[in-house]
VEXNUVO-174263 format. One record per atom (N, C-alpha, C): x, y, z. Coordinates in steps of 0.05 Angstrom, whole numbers, plus 5000, padded with zeros to 4 digits. Atoms other than C-alpha are relative to their C-alpha. Example, Ala and Ser with C-alpha at 12.3 -4.5 7.8 and 13.67 -1.06 7.14 Angstrom:
501849765000 524649105156 501850245000 498449764999 527349795143 498550225014 
This chain:
502249865012 706278827660 501050274990 499049765012 707579407615 497650134985 502249865012 701979897599 501050244985 499049785016 702980397544 497850164987 501649845018 699780967508 501850034976 498250025023 702580857439 499850254982 499949785019 704781407392 500249874972 500250145025 702981207321 502350044980 497849965019 709381467289 501949764999 498250234998 712980827310 498449745002 501350264998 711380097306 499249955029 501050064973 707179877365 501849795013 498650214986 710979497417 503050035005 497149984995 718179747417 500750045029 499350004972 717879927491 499949735013 500350274989 715579227507 502449834992 497650155009 721278927466 502450085016 497749914984 726179357505 499949875028 500350134974 723479077571 500549704998 499750295003 723178367545 502949914996 497250075002 730578377528 501349985028 498950004973 731678467603 498449825019 501750164984 725778077631 498049864981 501650155020 722477537588 497149985007 502850034992 716077477628 498750285001 501149735002 713178137604 497549994983 502549975016 706078277580 499550294995 500649725006 703278907550 497050044995 502749915007 696779287543 500450274987 499949755014 696279827491 497450155006 502449844994 691580387512 499750224980 500549775017 688380927471 500950255016 499149754988 690381657485 498150075023 502049954979 683881717525 498749745006 501050274995 682781027554 497149995009 502850044994 675580787557 499849865027 500550154975 672480497620 500849714997 499450285005 673279807589 503149965001 497150025000 680779927577 501150035029 499149964972 681580177649 499549755016 500650254985 678179557676 501949774992 498250215010 682579107633 502750045014 497549944986 688779447662 499949915029 500350084972 686279347733 500149705004 500150294998 684878617722 502849874995 497450115007 691578467690 502250095019 498049894981 695478897740 500149845025 500150154975 693378447797 502349795002 498050215000 698477927777 502950104996 497449885006 704278397760 501650075025 498349914979 710178517805 500950294995 499149735008 712479137767 498250094977 501749885021 708079587724 501550254990 499049765014 710980077674 497650124986 502249875015 705980577648 501250244986 499149775016 708081037592 497650184996 502249815003 703881667589 500750204979 499649795020 702982187535 498150225007 501649774993 700582847561 497749935018 502150084981 696682527618 498950245015 500949764986 696283217650 497750134985 502149895017 691683397592 497749804994 501950225006 687982727587 499349865026 500750114974 684382567653 499749695000 500450295000 682881857630 502749855005 497450124995 690381687628 500750035030 499449954971 691281997697 498449825017 501850174984 685381597723 501149715000 498850275001 688780947700 502349985020 497750004982 695181127738 499150025029 501049974973 691481357800 498749745010 501250254993 687480717800 502049785006 497850194995 693780297794 501350055027 498849934975 696780667852 498249945024 501950054979 690580607894 499649715006 500650284997 689679867883 502549825001 497650175000 696979637884 500249845026 499750174976 698579077931 502850055012 497549974986 704279057981 502349904983 497750075015 710979047945 499950044970 500349965029 708179187876 501150284993 498849745008 712179737840 498650104975 501249875024 709180227791 501950234992 498149815011 713780637747 498750154977 501149835021 711381217704 502150114983 498249895019 714881437641 498450194982 501349805017 712382087610 501550024974 498650015026 713982047536 499850254984 500149755014 712482757516 500850235019 499349784982 712283287570 500149905029 499650094973 714283237643 497750075019 502249904983 707783537669 498049785008 501850214993 704282867673 500149955030 499850054971 706782807745 498050175015 502049834986 701983367764 497449855002 502550145000 696382887748 499949775021 499850214979 698882357798 502550045016 497649934985 703782677846 500949795021 499350214981 703582067892 501749784988 498350215014 707481647840 502950035009 497349974989 714181497873 502349984979 497850045020 718181297810 499050114974 500949855024 717681757750 502350094983 498049915019 721881877689 498650154977 501149865023 720882357631 502049984977 498250035023 723782227562 499850244981 500549775017 720882847528 499549934971 500550095027 719982427465 499449705001 500750295003 717181757443 501649894976 498350125021 722981487403 501449765012 498650244989 726580817409 502450075017 497749944982 733081127436 499250115027 500849884975 729381537489 498749785018 501350214984 725180937512 502149805009 497950194993 731180477511 501750115023 498549884978 734980967556 498449995026 501750014975 729081017605 499949725011 500150274991 728480267609 502749925012 497450054989 735980227619 500450125028 499949874974 735380707678 498549825020 501750164982 729780287709 501549745008 498750254995 733979647703 502950045011 497449944988 740179997732 502449994982 497850015020 744279977668 501150274994 499349725006 744480727659 499350175024 500549814978 744981267711 498350234990 501749785008 739381777708 501550265005 498749744997 741982487698 497950214999 501949775000 738383127713 497649945017 502450044984 731683207745 497750134984 502349905014 724683347721 499650295008 500449724994 723484097716 497250075007 502849964992 716684047748 499950045030 500349954971 715084347815 497349905008 502550114989 709784017857 498950185021 
């Protein structure tokens, strides 16, 4: 399961393609910048079957609806289900859901940045640095 907040400068779906090259059984849900209640419910329904959930966020610290999706995923996750957050603009999204255990920040929503983040998650690339956000 791969949930994204898409940035319209790029073709929709390139993060999903990156994951699919590594794991063929991948689904996606594209969310609006401020996900509606219906979008949030769709995510919750589809997340029930996922083993790993990637959620890309874009300024979730400024958009409570995005943060609500992440918090709901965290609250309703089942035993062994992993949730990984990738902030694609600023690193402050973590302030909106500090209980998220796995968090990456790319600082940009470009194919090379997303490809690198997905490479880190799959153990192909070593993460360097740390998020400059104090909790």
